[in-house]
SERO-4910 file (N, C-alpha, C, O; in steps of 0.05 Angstrom, whole numbers):
BEGIN
 pado doro    nc1    nc2    nc3   cac1   cac2   cac3    cc1    cc2    cc3    oc1    oc2    oc3
  Met    A   2959   1795   1140   2988   1795   1132   2998   1771   1118   3016   1770   1101
  Leu    A   2981   1748   1129   2992   1722   1118   2986   1718   1086   2994   1697   1075
  Phe    A   2971   1736   1072   2968   1734   1041   2993   1746   1031   3007   1732   1017
  Ser    A   2999   1775   1038   3025   1791   1030   3046   1776   1029   3060   1774   1009
  Asn    A   3054   1760   1057   3074   1740   1066   3078   1724   1044   3097   1724   1029
  Ala    A   3054   1708   1042   3060   1683   1029   3064   1689    995   3074   1673    979
  Leu    A   3052   1717    987   3054   1724    960   3084   1728    955   3096   1725    934
  Leu    A   3094   1738    982   3132   1753    973   3145   1714    974   3159   1702    958
  Gly    A   3137   1709    990   3147   1679    992   3145   1668    971   3165   1656    963
  Leu    A   3122   1667    958   3117   1656    928   3130   1666    911   3144   1651    898
  Arg    A   3131   1688    906   3146   1706    883   3180   1700    882   3192   1689    863
  Glu    A   3190   1707    902   3218   1702    914   3219   1673    913   3238   1667    899
  Gly    A   3207   1655    921   3217   1627    914   3213   1617    892   3229   1600    883
  Phe    A   3192   1625    879   3194   1616    849   3210   1624    831   3214   1612    810
  Glu    A   3225   1652    840   3242   1654    820   3267   1638    830   3279   1630    810
  Ala    A   3278   1631    849   3301   1622    863   3297   1588    846   3316   1575    837
  Ala    A   3272   1581    847   3261   1558    837   3269   1550    812   3280   1529    804
  Leu    A   3260   1574    797   3257   1569    770   3291   1570    762   3303   1552    749
  Val    A   3303   1594    774   3334   1590    772   3347   1561    771   3359   1553    751
  Val    A   3345   1545    794   3352   1518    794   3345   1499    780   3360   1480    778
  Ser    A   3316   1500    764   3310   1484    756   3324   1487    727   3331   1465    717
  Ile    A   3327   1507    714   3340   1515    692   3379   1508    698   3393   1499    680
  Leu    A   3385   1513    717   3415   1500    724   3414   1474    717   3426   1465    698
  Ile    A   3400   1460    735   3398   1434    734   3389   1422    707   3402   1402    700
  Ala    A   3364   1434    689   3363   1416    666   3383   1418    650   3388   1399    636
  Phe    A   3396   1438    648   3423   1445    630   3441   1426    635   3453   1414    616
  Leu    A   3445   1420    661   3471   1407    670   3466   1370    659   3484   1354    653
  Val    A   3433   1366    662   3426   1340    658   3428   1336    629   3441   1317    621
  Lys    A   3418   1352    613   3412   1354    582   3440   1357    564   3440   1351    540
  Thr    A   3467   1367    577   3486   1366    563   3506   1344    581   3530   1347    584
  Gly    A   3492   1325    591   3513   1310    605   3530   1308    624   3547   1291    624
  Gln    A   3525   1328    643   3548   1340    655   3536   1338    688   3542   1357    703
  Arg    A   3522   1317    698   3510   1305    719   3536   1312    739   3531   1317    763
  Ala    A   3556   1312    732   3578   1308    757   3577   1339    770   3583   1343    793
  Ser    A   3570   1360    753   3571   1387    761   3543   1389    777   3537   1411    786
  Leu    A   3527   1371    781   3503   1382    797   3510   1382    823   3495   1395    837
  Lys    A   3532   1368    836   3530   1371    863   3549   1402    871   3554   1408    894
  Trp    A   3556   1414    853   3567   1439    856   3546   1459    860   3547   1474    880
  Val    A   3522   1461    839   3504   1468    839   3486   1471    867   3476   1493    875
  Trp    A   3483   1450    877   3464   1447    899   3484   1460    923   3474   1472    941
  Ala    A   3513   1457    921   3523   1469    946   3521   1498    939   3512   1512    956
  Gly    A   3528   1510    915   3520   1536    919   3493   1542    927   3493   1564    938
  Val    A   3472   1532    926   3447   1536    931   3445   1527    964   3435   1542    981
  Gly    A   3452   1513    968   3450   1511   1004   3465   1527   1013   3460   1533   1036
  Met    A   3491   1542   1001   3509   1565   1022   3483   1590   1012   3479   1610   1027
  Ala    A   3473   1587    995   3458   1610    991   3430   1616   1006   3420   1638   1008
  Val    A   3420   1591   1015   3395   1590   1029   3407   1595   1063   3394   1608   1079
  Ala    A   3432   1582   1069   3443   1587   1098   3449   1607   1098   3445   1616   1121
  Leu    A   3463   1629   1078   3467   1659   1085   3440   1672   1087   3439   1689   1105
  Ser    A   3414   1669   1073   3394   1687   1078   3380   1681   1097   3369   1700   1108
  Val    A   3377   1653   1108   3366   1650   1135   3389   1667   1161   3380   1679   1181
  Thr    A   3413   1664   1156   3425   1676   1180   3414   1713   1175   3403   1727   1192
  Val    A   3419   1717   1156   3416   1748   1152   3396   1759   1162   3397   1780   1174
  Gly    A   3365   1737   1157   3339   1742   1166   3336   1742   1199   3321   1755   1214
  Ala    A   3357   1720   1205   3353   1710   1241   3367   1742   1256   3357   1752   1275
  Val    A   3392   1754   1243   3411   1772   1255   3391   1792   1252   3390   1804   1274
  Leu    A   3373   1802   1234   3364   1831   1226   3339   1820   1246   3333   1840   1258
  Thr    A   3322   1800   1254   3295   1795   1263   3306   1789   1296   3289   1796   1312
  Tyr    A   3322   1782   1304   3324   1778   1330   3353   1790   1342   3358   1784   1365
  Gly    A   3370   1808   1328   3399   1820   1330   3388   1848   1336   3403   1864   1347
  Thr    A   3365   1855   1331   3355   1887   1331   3333   1890   1363   3323   1911   1371
  Ser    A   3329   1866   1374   3311   1866   1396   3316   1882   1415   3299   1896   1426
  Ser    A   3345   1881   1422   3354   1893   1449   3359   1921   1443   3371   1931   1461
  Leu    A   3355   1936   1425   3358   1963   1418   3336   1972   1437   3321   1959   1452
  Ser    A   3337   2007   1430   3317   2021   1450   3293   2021   1426   3299   2020   1402
  Phe    A   3266   2024   1437   3252   2027   1420   3249   2048   1389   3238   2042   1368
  Gln    A   3265   2073   1398   3261   2094   1381   3283   2083   1356   3277   2084   1332
  Thr    A   3309   2072   1368   3323   2051   1346   3313   2034   1338   3313   2034   1313
  Gln    A   3303   2017   1348   3288   1996   1328   3268   2001   1309   3264   1987   1289
  Glu    A   3253   2026   1317   3233   2048   1291   3251   2055   1273   3242   2055   1250
  Leu    A   3278   2060   1276   3293   2075   1258   3305   2055   1234   3307   2060   1210
  Val    A   3313   2033   1246   3321   2007   1233   3303   2004   1223   3302   2012   1200
  Gly    A   3279   1991   1232   3259   1981   1224   3247   2002   1202   3236   1989   1185
  Gly    A   3246   2023   1198   3230   2044   1182   3253   2042   1154   3246   2043   1131
  Ala    A   3278   2038   1162   3296   2044   1136   3304   2020   1130   3319   2023   1111
  Leu    A   3302   1997   1136   3305   1968   1126   3279   1964   1111   3284   1951   1091
  Ser    A   3253   1971   1113   3228   1976   1108   3230   1985   1074   3224   1974   1053
  Ile    A   3243   2010   1080   3248   2023   1052   3264   2012   1035   3257   2010   1012
  Val    A   3291   2000   1044   3312   1984   1031   3293   1957   1016   3294   1949    993
  Ala    A   3276   1946   1037   3265   1921   1023   3247   1934   1005   3249   1922    983
  Val    A   3235   1947   1004   3214   1960    977   3233   1969    959   3227   1960    936
  Ala    A   3252   1983    958   3274   1988    938   3280   1957    917   3277   1953    893
  Leu    A   3288   1942    935   3295   1912    929   3274   1900    914   3279   1894    890
  Val    A   3250   1896    924   3236   1887    910   3221   1897    887   3207   1884    872
  Thr    A   3225   1926    886   3214   1942    859   3232   1943    837   3225   1947    814
  Gly    A   3262   1937    848   3277   1930    827   3276   1900    811   3275   1895    787
  Met    A   3278   1885    832   3267   1857    822   3244   1855    804   3248   1843    782
  Ile    A   3216   1866    810   3194   1872    795   3199   1879    766   3186   1869    748
  Phe    A   3219   1897    764   3229   1914    735   3245   1888    722   3240   1876    702
  Trp    A   3265   1884    742   3282   1868    722   3276   1842    712   3286   1833    691
  Met    A   3256   1825    731   3240   1804    721   3217   1812    695   3207   1795    680
  Arg    A   3212   1837    694   3197   1844    676   3216   1840    652   3211   1822    636
  Ala    A   3239   1857    649   3253   1856    626   3264   1832    613   3267   1828    589
  Thr    A   3271   1809    638   3284   1788    632   3275   1760    628   3289   1740    624
  Ala    A   3248   1764    631   3231   1736    635   3233   1722    617   3231   1698    619
  Arg    A   3240   1738    590   3238   1720    567   3269   1701    554   3272   1683    538
  Thr    A   3290   1719    574   3314   1715    567   3331   1695    590   3353   1683    589
  Ile    A   3314   1696    608   3329   1686    643   3343   1662    629   3367   1661    629
  Ala    A   3329   1644    617   3331   1613    608   3371   1618    593   3391   1607    602
  Ser    A   3370   1631    576   3390   1629    550   3408   1644    572   3426   1630    580
  Asp    A   3407   1664    580   3431   1685    600   3447   1658    624   3471   1656    628
  Leu    A   3426   1644    635   3433   1621    659   3452   1603    644   3476   1599    651
  Arg    A   3441   1593    623   3454   1568    607   3485   1578    598   3506   1564    599
  Gly    A   3482   1606    590   3513   1619    582   3530   1619    603   3553   1611    601
  Lys    A   3517   1628    629   3534   1634    656   3550   1604    660   3574   1598    664
  Leu    A   3526   1589    658   3533   1563    671   3555   1547    652   3573   1532    661
  Ser    A   3551   1550    636   3565   1535    612   3595   1546    612   3613   1530    615
  Glu    A   3599   1566    611   3619   1583    616   3642   1566    649   3665   1557    653
  Ala    A   3619   1571    664   3633   1560    696   3640   1535    699   3656   1526    715
  Val    A   3620   1518    673   3635   1485    681   3663   1490    669   3682   1483    683
  Val    A   3666   1500    651   3696   1503    640   3716   1507    661   3734   1491    667
  Leu    A   3711   1530    673   3733   1543    690   3731   1525    718   3753   1525    730
  Gly    A   3710   1512    730   3715   1490    750   3691   1490    770   3670   1502    766
  Pro    A   3696   1475    793   3670   1474    813   3670   1499    824   3648   1508    826
  Leu    A   3689   1516    834   3679   1539    847   3668   1557    821   3656   1578    827
  Ala    A   3669   1554    808   3655   1577    787   3632   1566    787   3616   1584    788
  Val    A   3619   1542    787   3591   1528    781   3581   1535    810   3558   1542    810
  Ile    A   3592   1535    830   3582   1545    856   3580   1577    857   3561   1587    869
  Gly    A   3595   1589    848   3590   1618    846   3565   1624    830   3551   1642    838
  Val    A   3558   1611    810   3544   1618    788   3509   1612    807   3489   1627    806
  Ala    A   3511   1590    821   3493   1580    830   3489   1596    856   3465   1599    860
  Phe    A   3503   1606    874   3505   1621    899   3493   1650    890   3474   1660    903
  Leu    A   3505   1662    866   3498   1688    866   3466   1691    855   3449   1708    862
  Ser    A   3464   1669    835   3441   1672    827   3414   1666    845   3393   1678    842
  Val    A   3417   1645    866   3393   1641    884   3398   1661    906   3377   1670    916
  Gly    A   3422   1670    915   3429   1684    934   3417   1714    936   3409   1723    957
  Arg    A   3417   1729    912   3401   1748    913   3369   1751    922   3359   1769    935
  Glu    A   3359   1730    910   3331   1728    915   3336   1722    952   3328   1739    968
  Gly    A   3346   1701    959   3343   1698    988   3347   1723   1004   3332   1729   1023
  Leu    A   3373   1740    993   3374   1763   1014   3352   1787   1017   3348   1804   1035
  Glu    A   3337   1780    992   3313   1800    984   3288   1795   1006   3273   1810   1018
  Thr    A   3291   1767   1005   3268   1754   1023   3277   1761   1051   3260   1772   1064
  Ala    A   3297   1757   1061   3311   1759   1084   3302   1786   1104   3293   1788   1127
  Val    A   3308   1803   1084   3301   1842   1087   3277   1842   1087   3268   1858   1104
  Phe    A   3256   1826   1071   3230   1835   1067   3218   1819   1093   3202   1831   1107
  Phe    A   3224   1796   1100   3215   1780   1118   3220   1803   1149   3201   1804   1165
  Tyr    A   3243   1818   1155   3249   1836   1176   3222   1855   1168   3203   1856   1183
  Ala    A   3223   1867   1148   3204   1885   1143   3173   1875   1154   3160   1889   1169
  Ala    A   3166   1851   1146   3142   1837   1154   3141   1838   1184   3124   1850   1198
  Val    A   3159   1825   1192   3157   1825   1221   3156   1852   1244   3149   1853   1268
  Gln    A   3168   1872   1223   3161   1896   1236   3131   1913   1230   3122   1933   1242
  Thr    A   3123   1900   1209   3099   1911   1208   3074   1893   1218   3051   1901   1217
  Ala    A   3083   1869   1228   3070   1852   1247   3068   1863   1281   3052   1853   1297
  Gly    A   3084   1880   1287   3087   1882   1312   3106   1874   1324   3108   1880   1348
  Gly    A   3125   1861   1312   3141   1846   1322   3139   1817   1328   3156   1804   1340
  Gly    A   3117   1807   1320   3111   1775   1328   3125   1760   1300   3121   1772   1278
  Thr    A   3138   1738   1300   3150   1729   1279   3134   1702   1270   3141   1692   1249
  Ser    A   3112   1687   1286   3099   1668   1274   3079   1674   1252   3070   1653   1242
  Gln    A   3071   1695   1241   3054   1703   1221   3070   1699   1200   3068   1681   1184
  Pro    A   3090   1722   1199   3103   1723   1170   3121   1697   1162   3129   1690   1140
  Leu    A   3125   1686   1187   3142   1662   1180   3125   1640   1164   3132   1627   1144
  Ile    A   3104   1641   1178   3079   1621   1163   3075   1626   1134   3077   1610   1115
  Gly    A   3069   1656   1136   3065   1662   1104   3089   1659   1085   3087   1654   1061
  Phe    A   3116   1665   1100   3132   1666   1075   3137   1635   1068   3141   1626   1045
  Val    A   3134   1616   1097   3145   1591   1087   3122   1576   1070   3129   1560   1054
  Ala    A   3092   1583   1074   3075   1571   1058   3080   1573   1026   3079   1555   1010
  Gly    A   3087   1606   1020   3096   1614    996   3120   1597    981   3119   1587    959
  Ile    A   3137   1595    998   3161   1585    993   3158   1556    984   3167   1548    962
  Leu    A   3142   1538   1004   3137   1516    992   3121   1502    968   3122   1480    958
  Phe    A   3105   1528    963   3092   1526    939   3104   1534    914   3099   1524    892
  Ala    A   3123   1553    919   3142   1554    890   3161   1537    891   3177   1538    872
  Val    A   3165   1520    909   3182   1500    909   3173   1472    884   3183   1461    864
  Ile    A   3151   1471    898   3131   1452    886   3124   1460    852   3123   1444    832
  Leu    A   3121   1477    853   3107   1496    829   3135   1488    809   3134   1473    790
  Gly    A   3159   1503    820   3184   1496    805   3192   1466    797   3202   1462    775
  Tyr    A   3188   1448    813   3188   1422    805   3176   1414    783   3188   1406    763
  Leu    A   3145   1415    786   3126   1406    762   3138   1426    736   3139   1418    713
  Leu    A   3144   1447    741   3155   1453    713   3175   1442    702   3177   1437    678
  Tyr    A   3194   1438    722   3222   1428    713   3211   1393    697   3221   1386    676
  Arg    A   3195   1379    707   3185   1351    707   3164   1354    676   3156   1335    662
  Gly    A   3160   1382    674   3143   1383    654   3105   1373    654   3092   1365    634
  Ser    A   3097   1375    681   3083   1371    688   3059   1389    688   3036   1382    684
  Val    A   3069   1413    693   3044   1442    690   3068   1460    663   3092   1459    657
  Arg    A   3047   1474    654   3050   1498    637   3049   1520    644   3027   1529    648
  Leu    A   3069   1536    649   3054   1564    655   3073   1589    632   3094   1586    620
  Asn    A   3056   1609    635   3064   1625    626   3076   1646    633   3061   1665    638
  Leu    A   3103   1653    637   3117   1664    654   3113   1692    652   3109   1704    673
  Thr    A   3112   1703    631   3116   1739    624   3083   1743    641   3080   1764    654
  Lys    A   3067   1728    642   3036   1729    652   3037   1724    676   3021   1738    688
  Phe    A   3051   1708    692   3054   1698    721   3067   1729    729   3052   1744    742
  Phe    A   3090   1736    721   3105   1759    730   3094   1777    726   3103   1796    739
  Gln    A   3074   1784    712   3058   1807    710   3040   1809    726   3035   1831    736
  Ile    A   3026   1786    732   2999   1792    755   3017   1785    780   3003   1794    798
  Thr    A   3035   1778    790   3045   1777    817   3061   1802    818   3068   1809    841
  Gly    A   3069   1818    795   3085   1845    799   3060   1864    807   3062   1880    826
  Val    A   3039   1862    794   3017   1883    802   3013   1879    833   3017   1899    847
  Leu    A   3008   1862    843   3003   1848    868   3028   1855    885   3025   1858    909
  Leu    A   3050   1859    874   3073   1859    897   3072   1890    899   3082   1900    920
  Val    A   3062   1907    881   3071   1939    881   3051   1947    902   3057   1966    918
  Ile    A   3024   1931    903   3007   1936    922   3018   1930    954   3014   1947    972
  Val    A   3029   1911    958   3044   1900    979   3065   1920    988   3064   1931   1010
  Ala    A   3083   1923    971   3105   1935    976   3100   1968    976   3118   1984    982
  Ala    A   3071   1978    968   3064   2005    980   3060   2005   1011   3070   2021   1026
  Gly    A   3046   1985   1018   3040   1982   1051   3060   1977   1058   3057   1991   1079
  Val    A   3084   1967   1061   3109   1967   1074   3124   1986   1070   3142   1993   1086
  Leu    A   3117   1997   1045   3132   2025   1051   3122   2051   1073   3133   2069   1084
  Gly    A   3096   2041   1071   3082   2071   1089   3089   2059   1115   3094   2076   1132
  Tyr    A   3091   2030   1124   3098   2022   1149   3122   2036   1156   3124   2049   1177
  Gly    A   3142   2032   1136   3169   2041   1139   3170   2074   1144   3183   2081   1163
  Val    A   3160   2089   1131   3157   2112   1135   3141   2124   1163   3149   2144   1175
  His    A   3119   2108   1170   3109   2106   1195   3133   2097   1217   3132   2117   1231
  Asp    A   3145   2088   1223   3163   2076   1236   3179   2099   1247   3179   2109   1270
  Leu    A   3192   2107   1223   3214   2127   1218   3201   2156   1231   3216   2173   1241
  Gln    A   3173   2159   1228   3162   2184   1241   3160   2177   1273   3162   2194   1290
  Glu    A   3156   2154   1279   3158   2147   1302   3181   2149   1314   3180   2154   1338
  Gly    A   3205   2146   1300   3236   2148   1310   3238   2168   1312   3259   2175   1323
  Arg    A   3222   2186   1305   3225   2227   1309   3246   2231   1281   3260   2252   1284
  Phe    A   3251   2217   1257   3267   2223   1234   3254   2239   1218   3261   2261   1209
  Leu    A   3229   2226   1214   3217   2245   1193   3190   2256   1223   3184   2250   1246
  Pro    A   3180   2279   1199   3154   2294   1220   3131   2288   1213   3127   2279   1191
  Gly    A   3107   2292   1231   3080   2290   1224   3068   2267   1231   3049   2255   1219
  Leu    A   3081   2262   1252   3069   2236   1264   3040   2244   1276   3022   2227   1272
  Glu    A   3036   2261   1286   3009   2269   1297   2987   2276   1277   2963   2275   1283
  Thr    A   2995   2283   1254   2981   2297   1234   2966   2268   1218   2981   2254   1205
  Leu    A   2945   2262   1218   2931   2243   1210   2912   2249   1175   2899   2269   1170
  Ala    A   2914   2232   1161   2896   2232   1139   2878   2222   1149   2860   2239   1148
  Phe    A   2871   2205   1158   2847   2197   1172   2851   2178   1191   2873   2166   1192
  Asp    A   2825   2173   1212   2821   2148   1226   2803   2134   1232   2783   2143   1241
  Leu    A   2805   2114   1229   2777   2091   1217   2775   2069   1243   2759   2050   1242
  Ser    A   2787   2072   1261   2791   2056   1281   2762   2052   1293   2760   2032   1307
  Gly    A   2745   2064   1291   2719   2067   1300   2702   2045   1278   2691   2024   1285
  Pro    A   2703   2053   1255   2690   2037   1239   2702   2009   1220   2689   1989   1214
  Ile    A   2728   2014   1214   2740   1997   1206   2763   1985   1219   2784   1986   1207
  Pro    A   2763   1972   1247   2780   1969   1269   2798   1945   1261   2789   1925   1250
  Glu    A   2825   1948   1268   2844   1925   1254   2840   1895   1259   2848   1875   1247
  Ala    A   2822   1902   1289   2816   1880   1300   2796   1865   1292   2798   1840   1294
  Ser    A   2776   1876   1282   2756   1861   1264   2768   1848   1243   2791   1849   1233
  Trp    A   2742   1833   1238   2758   1808   1212   2752   1826   1188   2771   1821   1173
  Tyr    A   2741   1839   1179   2746   1857   1158   2765   1873   1156   2773   1879   1133
  Gly    A   2779   1884   1180   2797   1903   1189   2821   1881   1177   2837   1886   1159
  Thr    A   2820   1857   1191   2848   1837   1185   2850   1835   1161   2872   1835   1150
  Leu    A   2830   1832   1148   2824   1825   1119   2839   1844   1105   2858   1839   1091
  Leu    A   2829   1867   1109   2849   1892   1094   2874   1894   1101   2891   1899   1083
  Lys    A   2882   1891   1126   2910   1891   1131   2925   1868   1122   2949   1868   1117
  Gly    A   2910   1847   1121   2934   1827   1109   2922   1829   1075   2934   1809   1067
  Leu    A   2909   1838   1055   2913   1845   1035   2924   1867   1025   2931   1865   1001
  Phe    A   2927   1891   1037   2936   1918   1030   2950   1933   1055   2950   1957   1056
  Asn    A   2962   1916   1078   2972   1922   1095   2961   1945   1109   2974   1964   1119
  Tyr    A   2930   1942   1107   2908   1972   1117   2921   1981   1143   2932   1964   1156
  Ser    A   2920   2004   1153   2923   2018   1183   2905   2031   1190   2898   2048   1174
  Gln    A   2895   2031   1209   2868   2046   1213   2869   2078   1220   2852   2095   1215
  Gln    A   2896   2080   1235   2905   2110   1234   2929   2116   1218   2952   2107   1222
  Thr    A   2924   2127   1205   2942   2136   1173   2956   2162   1174   2942   2181   1166
  Thr    A   2981   2168   1183   2985   2192   1175   2982   2209   1150   2979   2194   1131
  Val    A   2981   2235   1142   2984   2249   1116   3001   2240   1104   2996   2233   1081
  Leu    A   3026   2237   1113   3054   2227   1101   3052   2203   1090   3055   2201   1065
  Gln    A   3046   2177   1106   3040   2153   1100   3018   2149   1076   3021   2130   1061
  Ala    A   3000   2164   1073   2974   2160   1057   2994   2172   1024   2998   2158   1004
  Val    A   3001   2198   1029   3015   2212   1001   3036   2193    997   3040   2189    973
  Thr    A   3055   2177   1017   3077   2163   1003   3066   2134    993   3081   2122    978
  Trp    A   3041   2123   1002   3030   2104    992   3011   2105    964   3005   2084    953
  Val    A   3003   2129    955   2982   2139    939   3014   2138    909   3015   2125    888
  Ser    A   3032   2156    922   3050   2159    903   3065   2140    886   3070   2142    862
  Tyr    A   3071   2122    905   3084   2099    900   3071   2079    884   3083   2064    868
  Val    A   3045   2078    888   3025   2065    878   3028   2081    847   3044   2073    831
  Ala    A   3015   2098    843   3008   2113    820   3040   2114    804   3040   2106    781
  Val    A   3062   2121    813   3081   2122    794   3095   2092    787   3105   2087    765
  Val    A   3094   2075    805   3112   2049    800   3093   2030    784   3099   2017    765
  Leu    A   3069   2031    795   3046   2014    771   3042   2026    748   3038   2009    731
  Thr    A   3040   2047    740   3036   2059    711   3066   2053    696   3065   2045    673
  Leu    A   3093   2059    710   3115   2050    698   3115   2017    685   3122   2008    664
  Phe    A   3101   2004    709   3103   1979    705   3085   1962    684   3090   1940    672
  Leu    A   3063   1977    683   3040   1967    669   3046   1983    637   3037   1974    616
  Trp    A   3060   2001    640   3065   2017    608   3078   1995    583   3097   1980    585
  Pro    A   3064   1997    565   3069   1977    547   3098   1979    539   3105   2003    541
  Arg    A   3119   1963    530   3143   1970    525   3145   1968    502   3132   1951    489
  Arg    A   3163   1988    490   3164   1981    455   3185   1964    446   3207   1958    456
  Thr    A   3173   1957    426   3192   1930    416   3212   1943    391   3202   1952    370
  Pro    A   3233   1943    395   3249   1953    376   3242   1941    345   3235   1918    339
  His    A   3244   1961    330   3237   1953    299   3267   1962    292   3282   1976    305
  His    A   3269   1952    268   3294   1954    248   3288   1965    225   3267   1958    214
  Thr    A   3303   1981    215   3294   1998    195   3310   1988    168   3335   1988    166
  Val    A   3292   1982    151   3302   1971    127   3312   1987    102   3296   1998     87
  His    A   3343   1987    100   3351   2006     81   3344   1994     54   3343   1970     52
  Pro    A   3340   2009     34   3340   1994      7   3365   1993      4   3381   2006     16
  Thr    A   3371   1971    -22   3397   1964    -32   3408   1983    -47   3397   1984    -69
  Pro    A   3429   2001    -45   3434   2014    -66   3435   1999    -99   3445   1976   -101
  Val    A   3427   2010   -116   3433   1999   -140   3452   2013   -156   3450   2038   -157
  Arg    A   3471   2001   -167   3497   2010   -179   3493   2018   -212   3482   2002   -227
  Ser    A   3502   2039   -217   3490   2052   -241   3519   2038   -257   3542   2035   -249
  Ser    A   3505   2030   -286   3519   2014   -299   3546   2033   -319   3561   2021   -333
***
């Protein structure tokens, strides 16, 4: 789970760091450093909200009954997958225009005043933070309720993302953002499929979905989760030694559909050139 959590922290953290670096660079280059404090205020509020939501979801449900915890965990796992899937496709579509879009929004906000600048920074970073909070809760549920391993993974990924964002801002490294988001997008589809499978299993344990006793396979003998290779598979692909038929069908269907759509070549719009009409004399 450490790898998948670090990947999620890296992807979400890098998007947030990229947004912040674009906002700061715009203000510095346009000589509007006085507004930097409002950007950082919005970023701080977004981070505080995200941490609060993550803590409430993780620790606020611990007093619930087992069945209720499974229902809540399963539902939020599906929500987390929906959020990260939307994020993958949104970034795929906007990777090339995100900088110009953010500059335009911030330029308008500076004219309106400090509250508008705070709002742009808060909304731009807060969306990534809330996605991270929900996915962190789903990761905790997948890990069996323990918070240490998911927390280490997320923090490691976010710290690396912050460093990478800073180096990009300083011009120390160059990164093909389209390629970066494509590669991490493919990996996230695999991770999200595993989280979705665990979400379905939680809903089965909560007696919301049927088929808990109908297993697609039981590999607890040859590939136990406690073994080093089982742990590796669990960390990379959210492997489960006992997988129900519904889990397996959900995993395969999600990967087949989402990965196909994600990798499908996008059509580049072409403009039809109309011939210039010739006036008759």
